[in-house]
C-alpha positions in Angstrom: 16.6 -1.9 -11.3 14.7 -3.1 -8.3 15.1 -5.6 -5.5 13.7 -9.0 -6.4 10.9 -10.3 -4.2 12.9 -13.2 -2.8 16.0 -11.1 -2.2 14.0 -8.5 -0.2 12.4 -11.2 1.9 15.8 -13.0 2.4 17.4 -9.7 3.5 14.6 -9.1 6.0 14.7 -12.6 7.4 18.5 -12.2 7.9 17.7 -9.5 10.3 15.3 -11.5 12.5 16.2 -11.2 16.2 17.9 -7.8 15.7 17.1 -5.7 18.8 14.4 -3.0 18.3 16.7 -0.6 20.2 19.1 -0.8 17.2 16.6 -1.0 14.4 13.0 0.2 14.4 10.3 -0.7 11.8 11.2 2.0 9.3 14.9 1.2 9.9 14.3 -2.4 8.8 12.7 -1.3 5.5 15.6 1.1 4.9 18.2 -1.6 5.7 16.5 -4.0 3.2 16.5 -1.4 0.5 20.1 -0.3 1.1 21.7 -3.8 1.3 19.6 -6.2 -0.8 20.8 -6.9 -4.4 19.5 -4.2 -6.8 18.7 -1.8 -3.9 19.8 1.8 -3.3 22.7 2.1 -0.8 21.9 5.7 0.0 18.1 5.3 0.4 16.3 7.0 3.2 12.9 8.2 4.3 11.7 10.2 7.2 9.3 7.7 8.7 6.2 5.6 8.2 3.8 8.5 7.8 6.1 10.1 5.2 6.4 6.8 3.4 2.7 6.2 3.3 1.9 9.7 2.1 4.7 9.8 -0.5 2.3 8.6 -3.2 1.0 12.1 -3.3 4.5 13.6 -3.6 6.4 14.8 -6.7 7.9 11.9 -8.6 11.4 12.4 -7.1 10.0 11.8 -3.6 7.3 9.2 -4.5 8.5 6.0 -2.8 5.1 4.2 -2.9 3.7 3.6 -6.4 0.5 2.0 -5.2 -1.5 1.7 -2.0 -4.9 0.5 -0.6 -6.7 0.7 2.6 -7.3 -3.1 3.1 -5.3 -6.3 3.0 -7.2 -7.8 0.1 -4.7 -9.2 -2.5 -1.6 -9.0 -0.3 1.4 -10.4 -2.1 5.0 -11.1 -1.2 7.1 -7.9 -1.5 4.4 -5.5 -0.6 4.6 -3.3 2.5 1.9 -3.7 5.2 1.1 -0.8 7.5 -0.7 -0.3 10.9 -2.7 2.8 11.6 -3.8 4.5 14.8 -6.3 7.3 14.0 -4.4 9.4 11.4 -1.0 8.1 12.5 0.6 5.5 10.3 2.8 4.1 13.0 4.2 0.7 11.9 5.4 -1.0 8.7 6.6 -4.4 7.7 7.4 -6.5 4.7 4.9 -9.1 3.5 6.3 -12.5 2.8 3.5 -14.2 0.9 3.3 -17.0 3.4 0.7 -15.3 5.5 3.3 -13.4 7.5 5.0 -10.1 7.8 8.5 -9.3 8.9 8.8 -6.2 11.1 10.7 -4.7 13.9 8.4 -4.7 16.9 8.7 -2.6 20.1 6.3 -5.0 21.8 8.6 -8.0 21.0 11.7 -6.0 21.4 13.2 -7.3 18.1 12.7 -8.0 14.4 10.1 -10.7 14.2 8.0 -12.6 11.6 4.4 -12.7 12.7 1.0 -13.4 11.0 -0.4 -10.8 8.6 -3.6 -10.4 10.7 -6.3 -7.8 11.1 -3.9 -5.5 13.1 -2.4 -4.6 9.7 -4.9 -2.4 7.7 -3.0 -0.9 4.8 -0.9 -2.2 1.9 1.6 -0.4 -0.4 4.1 -1.2 -3.1 7.5 0.4 -2.8 9.3 1.5 -6.0 12.5 -0.3 -4.9 11.0 -3.7 -4.3 9.5 -6.1 -6.8 6.2 -7.7 -5.9 5.3 -11.3 -6.6 2.9 -11.8 -9.5 -0.7 -12.1 -8.6 -2.3 -15.6 -8.6 -5.4 -16.3 -10.8 -7.8 -15.2 -8.0 -5.9 -12.0 -7.3 -5.7 -11.2 -11.0 -9.5 -11.5 -11.3 -9.9 -9.4 -8.2 -7.7 -6.6 -9.5 -9.3 -6.5 -13.0 -11.5 -3.5 -13.5 -15.3 -4.0 -14.0 -15.4 -0.8 -16.1 -14.0 2.7 -16.4 -15.9 5.8 -15.1 -15.5 9.5 -15.4 -15.7 11.8 -12.3 -18.6 14.3 -12.6 -18.4 16.4 -9.5 -19.5 20.0 -10.0 -16.5 21.7 -8.5 -14.6 19.8 -5.8 -12.5 16.7 -6.5 -14.1 13.3 -5.7 -12.8 11.9 -2.4 -11.5 8.3 -2.2 -12.3 6.9 1.3 -11.4 3.8 3.2 -15.0 3.0 3.9 -18.3 4.6 2.7 -19.8 7.9 3.7 -17.5 9.0 6.6 -14.4 6.8 6.2 -11.0 8.3 6.2 -10.1 10.1 3.0 -7.0 8.5 1.3 -7.1 10.3 -2.0 -8.7 12.8 -4.4 -9.8 12.5 -8.0 -10.2 15.8 -10.0 -13.4 16.5 -12.0 -13.3 15.0 -15.4 -10.6 12.4 -14.6 -11.1 8.7 -15.3 -11.0 5.9 -12.7 -11.0 2.1 -12.7 -14.0 0.6 -11.0 -12.8 -2.6 -9.4 -16.0 -3.7 -7.5 -19.6 -2.5 -7.5 -22.0 -4.2 -5.1 -24.9 -1.8 -5.7 -24.5 0.0 -2.4 -23.7 3.3 -4.2 -20.1 3.2 -3.1 -18.0 1.3 -5.7 -14.4 0.3 -5.0 -12.2 2.3 -7.4 -8.5 2.8 -8.2 -6.9 6.1 -9.3 -3.2 6.8 -9.6 -2.3 4.1 -7.2 -4.9 4.8 -4.5 -7.6 2.1 -4.0 -10.7 2.8 -1.9 -14.4 3.5 -2.2 -16.1 6.6 -3.7 -19.6 8.0 -4.0 -21.1 6.4 -7.1 -23.4 9.4 -7.6 -20.4 11.3 -9.1 -19.2 8.4 -11.4 -20.4 8.1 -15.0 -19.7 4.8 -16.6 -17.8 5.0 -19.8 -18.7 2.3 -22.4 -16.0 0.9 -24.7 
């Protein structure tokens, strides 16, 4: 059982105005998951970095079931994150109205603000349902084709941006990935086990149906 999208947003909005001194950003997410209908009363996580990186953890500790390094396709119920270098330092709940609810140290309280370019990452939490994709989002998320990784030894790196972008995931040699977008630059956008980013096309062999 998971928290319905509208229930999660309602629980977060009920906390608007709560002082930051009593509830930081990860505390807001934990409160929503603990108190909203269908949630987990005993839920906890160590912090935003732990939450973001949990997708690489064993199933028991894997709170995120999907993540990507951009805001494309943001939907109500998703979590948005801010990043400073390698530090994932802030998280909020996406409303689907172009806003995100979060506890802000700058504002000193829980606020609802625009989902703007300061937010750079998206994730789906196992405890919170996400609103269905609209027609445009469904088309965007549909794979162009499947490809097999052909690296000689090392796993293929999934990066935020081409060439030297931050590494957000790895794909072992011989594994299959979904290619979501290919603009001919040599760095197609791919998805593998919940991580979405770009990878070097030189090591991807298209698999025909």
